[in-house]
N, C-alpha and C positions, 0 to 999 in steps of 0.2 A: 532464383531470387526469392527473398523472404516475402516480397509482395504477393507472390503467387501462392504462398502458404496461408495468407490471410483469406478467410472464407466469408461467405454470407451468413455464417452462424449467428452473427450479431442481430440479424433481422428475423431470425427464426427462434432464438433462444429466449422467448418471453419469460420474464422473471416472475414466477408465481410465488411471491414471497409470503403470502398469507395462506399457504397451502397446508397448514397443520403444524403439528409438534415438530420442534427442531430435532436434529439428530444429536445423539449424546456426544459429549466432548469431555473426556476424562483427563486431559492433560493441559499444560500451559507452558508458556515460555519459562525456561529455567533461569533464575536470576543468578548472577555471579556473586551477589551480596548475601542473599538469603533465599531459602525455599519460601514461596509466597502463597501457596494454596494447598489445600488438602489433596488436590488432584495433581500436584506437581510430579513430573516423571524424573527419576534419577537414572541417568544413562550409565551403564556398567562399563566405563572406560577409564583409562588412567589419565592423570593430569597432563602427561606428555602428549596424549592423543587429542585432548580437548583444548582448543586455544583459550587462553585466559583473557576473555574479552567481556567488558561490562555489558549486561543485558540491555537491549534497547528499551525495554519497559518491564515493570514488575506487575504482578497480579495480586490483588488483595480481595478477600471476601469478608464481609461483615454486615452489621445492621446500622441503619441511619439512626442517630440519637438526637441530632439537631441540624436544622437547615438554616443557613444565613442567606438573606436576600438583600439586593440593592434597595435602599430606602426610596429611591426615585422611580426606578423601573420595575421593581419587584422580581427581577431576574435572580435566579439562584447563583450565588457566588462561591459558596463553600458548603461542605458537608462534614459534620463531626460524626465519626463512625466508631463502632466498638466491635472487636472480634475476640472470641474466646481464645483463639490460638495466637493472634498477632497483636492484640491490645488495641488501644485507641489510636486514631489517626485523623488528621484533618486533610481533606482533599479540596483543592481550589479548582473552580470551573470557569470557563469563559466560552465565547461563541465558537471556538475551535474544538471544544470537547465533543466527541462523538457519543451519542446515546442510542443504544440498540435494545429493542424488545426481542429477547432471544427466543421466546416461545413462538412469536409470530414471524420473526425474521425480518422485521421492518424497523425503520427509524422511529424513535420516540423523543420526547422532550423533557427537559428538566423540571418543568412545572408539574409533571405527573409524579415526581418523587415524593414520598411521604415518610415521616418518622416511623420507624419500625420495619421499613422495607429491608429485605436482605438483597444486596446487590454485589456484583463483581466490579472492581475498579482496576483498569489498566493505567498505571501511573508511572511517572518519571522515576528512575532509580535514584535520582538526587532528591534528598529530603533534608529538612532543617534538623538541627540538633535540639530543638525545643521539645517540651513534653506537653501534649503529645506531638510527635513529629508531623510535619506538614509537607505536602508534595502536590504537584499539578496532576489533575486527572485528564489523561489523554482520551480515555473512553470509559463509558459506564455501560454495563450490561444488566438489564433487568428482566424480570418475568421468566425465570428458569423453570420449566416443567419439573415435577418431582422425579420423573423417571429419566431425566436428561441433565447433562452438565451444560455450562454456558458456552456460547459461541466464543471462539478464540480469535484474538486480533493478531495479525501478522503483517509485516511489510514485505512486498514482493522485491526480491533482490536479483532474481534471474528467472527466466521462463524458458522451458523446453517443451516443445510439442512432440508427443510420442506417436509412433506408427499406429497404435491402436485407437488414436483419436483423443486420448487423455492428455493432460497437460501437467507437467511437474514444475512446481514453484520452489525455488530455494529461498529460505527465509531464516529468521532468528540468527542473524550474523553467521550464516552458513551452517547452523546447527540442526536445521530441519529441512527435509525434502518432502513437500506436501504434494501428493498426486491427486489431481482433480479429475474425476471420471468423465468419460466422453459424454454421458447423458446427464451430467450434473445440472442442477438448477442454479442459474446465475441470477443474482439480483443486484440492483443498484441502490446503495445506501441513500442516495439523494433522490430517489423516486423514479428515475428513468427505467422503463420497463423492458427495453430491448437490450439485452446483454449477452455476452458470450465470451469464449476464450480469448478473443482478440482484445477484450477490455482488460486483460491481465497484463498491464504494462509495468515495467520496472519503476519502482518508487511508489506505486499505489499501495494502499492498505486493503486487506481483506479480512472479513469475519468468516470463519470456517467452522463447520460442525463436523466432528469426527469422533470415533469411538475409542481410539487408543493409538499408541505410538510404539513402533518397534524399537527396542532398546539397542541402538547402534549409534555410531557417529559417522556421518550425520544421522540423526534419527529419521525414521520413515513413518508417514501416515497417509491415509487415503480419505477423501471426502467426496460427497456428491451434492453438497449444498454450500455455496459461498455468497456473500454479499460484498460487493466492491465499494470501497470508501475512498475519498480523496487522499492524495499523498499529503504528508505533513510538510509544511513550509520549511525550507532550508535555503541557505545562501552559501556562496563561496565553497562549493563542492569541487574537489579536484577532478580533472579529466585526464584519462590516459588512453592511448591507442596502441595496442599490442605491447603494453608495458612501458611505453614512453610517455612521460608526463607532458601535458600541454601548458602553455602559459596562461590560458584562459580558464575560467571556472564555470561550473554549471549551477543551477538553482532549481528548487521545486517551488512553483508559484501557481496558485489557484488549482492545486491538486495534480499538477503535471510536471514531470521532470523535463527541464528545458536546457538547451545548450546553444552556444553561439554558432550559427549556421556556417559562416564563412570559415572561421578558424578551425572548428572541429571537422568540417567537411573537407577542408584542404588536407588535414592530417589523414583523412580516410581516402585520399585520392580523388576528391571531387572538386570541380570548379564552380564558382558562384558568379552570378550576374544579376544586376538590378535593372528594372525597367519601370518607368512611370508613364501610364497611359491615361486616357480620358476615363477609363473604367476603374482606375486605381493603381496601386503599386503592386509589383510582382517581383519575386526573387526566384531564380532558377538555379537548381543544383543538378549537375550531370557528371557522368563518367562515360567511358567507352561502351557501357552496356545499357544504360537507361538514363532517363531525365525526369526530374520532379519540378513542377511549377507550383509555387505557393503564393496565394493571394494574401497580402498583408491584411491582418485584421479578421481573417476568416479561417475556420477549421475545415479547410478544403485543400486537399493535396492531390494534384493532377499528375498521374504517372503515365508516361508513354502516350500522352495526349488523349487517352480514352478511359483511364481507370481513375475514379475519384475516391479517395480514402479520407477517413476522419480519424484523428488521433486524440480527440477530447480537448484540444486547446488550439487557439489560433496562433499563427506566426505573427510576431510583433517586432517593431523596430523601436529600440530605446537607446538614446544617446549614440546613434549611429551603428548600433549592433543589432543584427537580426537574430532574434531568438526563435527557435523551433523545437518541437517535441523531440526528445532524444530518441524515442522509438522510431519516429519517421526517418531520422538520419540513419539509424542502424539498419532499418529495412532497405533504404536506398543503397547503402554501402555493402549490403549482404554481410553484416557483422553481428556478432552476439553482443548483447548489452547486459551489464551487471552492475549492481550497486552494493558497496560494502563500507559501512561506517563512514559515510560522507564522501566516498570515493566512487566516481563513475568510470567504468571501464568499457571500452569498445575492443572487441577481439575479432580479427579477421582470419579467414582461412587462407593463409599464405601458401 
């Protein structure tokens, strides 16, 4: 069972994010539209070997020349930037934009940005045709030490735990396999200090520091320092089980990939039941091997009556549908979980 592979590492892996200089990172996500940074890696493969898929995000480096703020709140709403290599660009920010101090490895805020700062911007590959072009800033990375590159932003698409204790994450639309060392420092972008490999859930985003990438397809890299960030909100994501599409859809909400418990569970051979007691509402999922009881409104998942797990989000009921973390369902069904371009896939060992 995958439950038994989950360990107490989360309570031991204290994330010492302010522990010194970040590790060097000399590569970035390769854009399908343009090379986006001096550190971009060109993989030596043919067009037939590399799927023609638009990059999830592009990377831009430049200096801030103008900062626009909201007249009422003073919040930063956009940055006008200039780059010797890529020219001028306008990046729009909102409360969902991630800001990371790469040197310290901790979250920072937009009010600390100043004209003249050199920063990296991970932005949408979609931009206006205006001059200068405009795009939305998904993440901004500041304070890069002179002897190191910036932390790279990736979305976790699949997770594999290796026999040596390391974890391999598939990311960049399948184009990169990032191995995180057994003794890696895990940090929480949002400030929680107890983190570990079990927090690497499909759909979440990570900042990673690493030195280089093996030029293959998929590319290979290794890191021993990551900061886990919330997943990016999405809706109407397709769900499949062993290649068969379901009629229901998934969503990423409040940083967690969620699926309809009953419909997705049924496709995975599970049965669901609902109970309302004086203590509250409960939903139970079970098969012939194990049982999971979920307290509605709580990030508490009781397995086999004596193991309580957390998946970073509570089970909720909305319009008669029970939503649960996809990773909890995958663990219960002993299935692999992956994410690719808005498609959620469960794969069982038949």
